[in-house]
N, C-alpha and C positions, 0 to 999 in steps of 0.2 A: 208770492211774487206779485208785486204790484206794478201797475202801469200808470202813467200820467195820462189820463183821459182827455184832457183839455188841450193837448197839442200833439202834433204829428210826432211819430217816433223818428228819431235820427235816421237819416237815409244811409244806404249803402252797408258795407261790412265793417264792423267796428272792432271786432275781437278776433284774435288769432285762432281762437277754438271755434269760430263761427263756420264750422265745416263739419263734415261727416266723418265719423269714427274711422271708418275704413281707409281713408286717405292717411291718417296717422299711423295705423298699423302697417299699411303697405309701406308708407315711408321708412319706418322702422326696419322692415325686412329688405328694403332696397338699400338703405345705410349699411346694413350688415353684409349684404352679398354683392350689390352692384354700385358701389359709391362713385364710379368714375364713368359710367355708361352715359353717352350723349343720346337724347331722345328729341322727337318732335311730337306735337299733338295736332289734330284737326278738329275745326269747330264745323258742326253741321246743323243746319236748321231744317227739320223734317216737316215744318209748316212755312213753306217758303212764300205763301201768300202774305205772310205777316212781315211787313217791311218796317223800316225805321226812318225817322227824320234825322237830318243832320244835327238837330239840336239834341236828339236822344242819344246819337253816337257821341257828341261831344261831352254829355253828361257821363256817358259809360266810361269814356277815356279818362275823365277826371277821377272817377271812382276806382279805376283799375290802377292808376298811378299811386292813389292813396294806399293801396295794399302793401306798398314798399315801406311805409311808416308804422306797421303793425308789427309788434313782437309778442312773444309769450311773456305774461305777466307773473309775478311771484305767486298770486293765489291761483293762477291757472295751472302752473307747475304743480303746486301742492294738490290740486284736484286730480291732476293726472296720475301723481304717485299713489294717492289713496283710492282712487275708483278704477284705475286701469294698471293693476299691478303686473300685468304682462308685457308692458312696454319697458324695454331693457334700460338699465342705467346708462350705458354709453350713448344711447339714443336720445335720451331725456337731456343728458348734457349737451349734446349737439343742438337739440332743439331749443335750449335755453338761449343760445347764441345765434340761432337762425334768423335770416331775414330774407324775404322775397326781394327780388330785383326786377320789377316789371318794365322798366325802361329799357333793360338790357335784354330781357327774356321774352318780351311780348311785342307783337306788332298788331295793333287793332287797324282794320281797314275798312273804309266806307265806299261802297261801289254805287254811284248814283244811277238812277233809271231816268233815262231822257236826258234833257238839257240840264247841265249843272250850271246853275247860277251863282253857287257859293252862299245862297241863303239858307237860313235855319230850316226852313220848311221843305227844302229838296228831300225828296224821299228815295231810298235805296236800300241795298242788302249790306248786312255787315259780315265781317269775317274777322278771326283772330288767330294769328300765328304764334305759336309757342315753341321754344327751342331752348336747350340747355342740358346740363346734367339731370338725369332722371330724379335723383334725390334733391335737387334744388327746385325742380319744376312741378313736382307731383302734386303739389298742394294748390295748384292754381284752378284745377277744373271746377270745383264746387263754388267757390266765390265768383268765378267768371259767369257761370251759368245763373247763378242767383241774382248777380248784377245785370245781366242781360235781361232777364225776365223782369226785373225791377225797372229798367229803363224803358221797356216796351209799355208797361201798364202805368208808368209815370207820365209818358209823352204821347203814346199813340192810342191806346184804348184807356180812356180816363172816365168812362161813365159807369163809376162804381165807387163804394165807400166801404168802410170796415164794419158798418152796422151789422150785427147778428152774427159775426164770424165765430165769436166764442160760444154762443148759444148753439149754432149749427153744429160745430165740432162736438159740443156736449151730447147732442141728440144722436149724431153718428156713432159717437162712442158707446153710448147706452145701447144702441140696437146691436152693435157687434159684441159688446161683452155680454149682453143677454144671451146671445146665441152661443156663448162659451168660447169664443175665440180668444187667442193670445194675441195682443196688438201691440205694434211699435209704430211710432211716427217717423217716416222716412221722407219728408218732404222738402228738404233744404234746396235741392238743386233747382226745382221748377216753382219754388214759392213766388207769391206776389211781391213780397218783401219780408223783412225780419219781423216787423211788427205784426204781420198776419200770422207768421208761424208761431210766434209767442202767444198770440190769442188763441189759436188753435190748440196748442198743446196745453195751455191752461184749462181750457174747456175739456180736454181728454183727461187731464189729471182729476178735474172735479168729477167727470163721469166715472173714473175708476173709484173714487172714493164712494160715490152713491151707489155704484154696482155692488161694492163690497158690503155696504150697508143692506142692500137688498138680498144678498147671498148669491149673486150671479156667479156663474163658474168662470167667466171670461176674466183676463187680467191684462192690464197695461203694463208692459215691461219697460218702457222708456221711449227715448228718442235717439235717432241717429247723429243729431245736432249736439256737438259736445259743449257748446257753450250754454244752450238751453239746458242739457243735463246737469251743468254745474249749478245753474240759476236755480233748479228745482231740486238740488242734492240728490240726483239719481245717477245710476251708472249708464253711460252711453252704450248704444247698441250698434253693433256691426262687426264684420270679419274682413272680407276681402271682396275686390271686384275683379271684373274682366281685364283690367290693365295689368295685373300681375301675371296672368297667363299670357297675355299677349306680349308683354315685354320680354318674358323669358323665351317664348318661340321665336321671336324676332332675333334675339342675341344669338340663340343657338342654331337658329335656322333648321330645327329639328323637330318638325311638327308631330311626328310619330310618337316622340317621347317628351314633348313639351308639358303635357299635364303632369306626367310623373315628376318631373324635374321641379315643376312649381309647387307641387304639394310637398315635395322632399325638403325644399329649401324653406318652405313655410314651417314645417314641423321643426327644422332646424333652428330657425329663429325663436319659436314660442314654445315647443314641445308638444308631445302628443296630446289631443284631447282639449287644448287650449285654443281659443279662437276657432273652434272646430266645426263650422258650418262651410261646407265646400260648395262652391259655385261651379255648376256642371256644364253650362252651355257655351262656353268660349269658343270651342271648335266644334260644337254639337255633342249632345250628351252621350250617345253611344261611344264616341271615341274616348270621351272622359272615363266612362265606366270601365273601359279596358285598363286603364291606368289605376283607377280607384281600387281595383281587385288585387293589385299587387302587394307583396310584402314591403314595409317600409325598410328603405336602405339608409341607416343614419349616417349623417355627416358628422365627423368627430366634433364634439362639443355640444350636440343637441341636448337641450335641457331634459333631464329625466330619463335619457335614453337607457334602456335596458342593456346589462352586460352579461357576459357569459353565454351559457347554452340556451337560454330561454328563447323560444322561437319567436320571431318578429311578428307583430300584428300587421294585418293589411291596412291600407288607409281606410277602407270601408268599415273596418272594425273600430280604428281609432277615433275617426271623426264622429262628431255627435249627429251629423245629419248633413243635408244638402239644401241649396237655395234654387228654387225654380224661377227663372226670370225671362223666359220666352217660350213660345210654342204652346201647345195645349196642355193645360194643367192637368186635366183629368187623365190624359194619356201618360203624363210624366209620373203621376202617383203610381199607376200600374205597372209602368216600367221599372220603377224604383222597387216596388214589392217583389217582382219578378227577379230583379238583381239581387237584392239582399237575401232573398230565399235561395238562390242559386249559389250564394257565397257561404250559407250556412250561418248568417248573421242573426242572432235571436234577439238582441237588445232591441228595445223600442227606439227607434230613430225618430229624428225631426225633419220635417220639410218646411222651410220657410219660403213664403209665396211673396214675390216682391214685384210682379209685372202688372202695373196699371189696375190697381185693385179698387173696388168699391164694396158696399155693404153686402150686396147680393153675391158677389164673387167670393168674399171672404166665407159667407155661410156655405156656399156650394162647394167651396174646396175643402172647407173643414169636414164637411159630410163625406166627401171622397176620401179623405185622408183617414178618418175614423174607420170607415169600412175596410181599409187596407191595414189598419193596425199602426198608423203613424200618429206621432204628435205633430200638430201643425201649428204654425206661427205666421202672422201677417205683418208685413212691412208696408204700410199705406202711406202714399206721398202726395201726389198731385190732387187727388180726390179730397185731401184734407186742406192742403195749404194754398190752393189756387182754384177754389171752387166760388166763383163770383157770378152774379147776375147784372146786366146792364140795367142801369136805373130807369132809363126812358123807355126801353122795349120790352123788358122782362125776358128777354132771351139771353143764352149763355154767353158769358164773356169768356172765350175759349183761351186756354193757357197756351203758351209756346211749347212746341215739342222740340227740344233743342238737346244736343249732346256734344261733349268733347271727348274724343277718343285717342288713345296713343296711336300715332301714324308711322313712326319708325323708331327703332332702338339700335344702337351700334351701328348705324348706317343701313340697316335692313328694313324693308317695309313690315309694318305690323298690321294684322288684320283680326277682325272678330266675325266668326260666321253665326253663331247662336243657333237656335232651334226654330228660327222665324226669318224668312229671306229678307223681310223688311228691316230687320236689325243688323244685316250685313254691313260692315264698315271696313274701308281700307281700299288698297290698290285692287282694281278688278282683276287683273292678271294673276296676282299673287292669291286672291280669293279662289279663282278657278284652279289653280295649281294645288292649293292646300286641300280643297275639295276632292280632288283626284286622289291626292295622296292618302287622304284617310277614309276614302270610300264614302264620302258623305252623301246622303240621299235628301233632297229636297222634300219637304212636307207641307202641304196646304193646310191652313188653319183660319177658320172664319174670323177670328179675332185679330189677324195680323196685319191690318192696314195701319201703317204708323202715321200716315197723313191725317187720319181722323180718330186718332187714339183718344183724344179728350173731347170728341164731338165736333160740332160745327157751329158757326154763328147762327144758323137756323133753328138750332135746337132750342126749346123752351126750357128754362130752368126747372129742375125737379124739387127745388127748395119749396 
């Protein structure tokens, strides 16, 4: 894959597939099960000290409205058919004609701080309101987050350049692969821009080739970004996000059974063992495991569902493994070992770690997983695609910590608890109600401060 080194890479989001795979898999499942449900989403800046100028906001609005002109191209459809065989034909037919409608579904808002003169240099906070059918709005999250980050580093923090990004990614990749880790690139949502992510992934691909020559045990499995996967002719990586569980819980307003219903409908869409990494922490891992231990109750039409008297497998048996995305990773590994042992599950399961990883954490969590008999895998994001140093000071150019989460579905509030109080999202009264219902117990974890997740501007770069 070649880049033009003499000119800046085109700005914004240019391809329908410039998103993470799990948005497409979830849209497929929503299309099948909940095609008419109305939803809203909430934007949160967990680094509120990072403000935007009106000029940055205006650029962001222009880029947002351009999303309405993007559609799935023929070569992109061919790629999905060949590399993502689990996506259903009815969904791909739908996707071929699908268009986003940002002028009708989105409302970007600029809130000035202090006197508003109307000038481009007025500073303020931004907010984005999203509403519409779930199936029509589910794809906004990733491009909106990526564009917001790009706007900030295009107009606000500009003391950086692309020099050394590919080489830095190569070195990081070599260290991770030398340690025997299985690595995927998960950096779309908080990247500096697409060009950075492309440089980083090329560096990782080259590291993978070099690591193979050296006989390292580690492996690069790919990227969550579907467009980059297509350009490098690799399978995109991903399964499901919190949104799927949050939406079903809000629709049913039955939080005690929401995890099971979400698992059941996921299997009904794709089949047992397909896209089989389960996300555990939407309403706390203990509540999830109570559902994960239950036998699968197949919905009619489930692909590959067993018939006759053959006993149903449990979700824990059928799923390849789980993803750890909040809380204490070492404690999670031990919890999962105890759980699988209690269920009599003898297969070697996988734990995918995806919460704010760097080289040291990948190596540490691999060691913990090996000791407990798990296959480990690591989805590394912001550490790869937004790791920059200010040119004039040598200090860290700190990434934004921004999220967009489902805030309501079918008129009911949607919440996420997670295994870390810093990642709670949604209506505070509903959060408290759900915690009481599920018997959720708050746990302290020293790595749980979301406001300093990626360091501070006083940190000296490690590069």
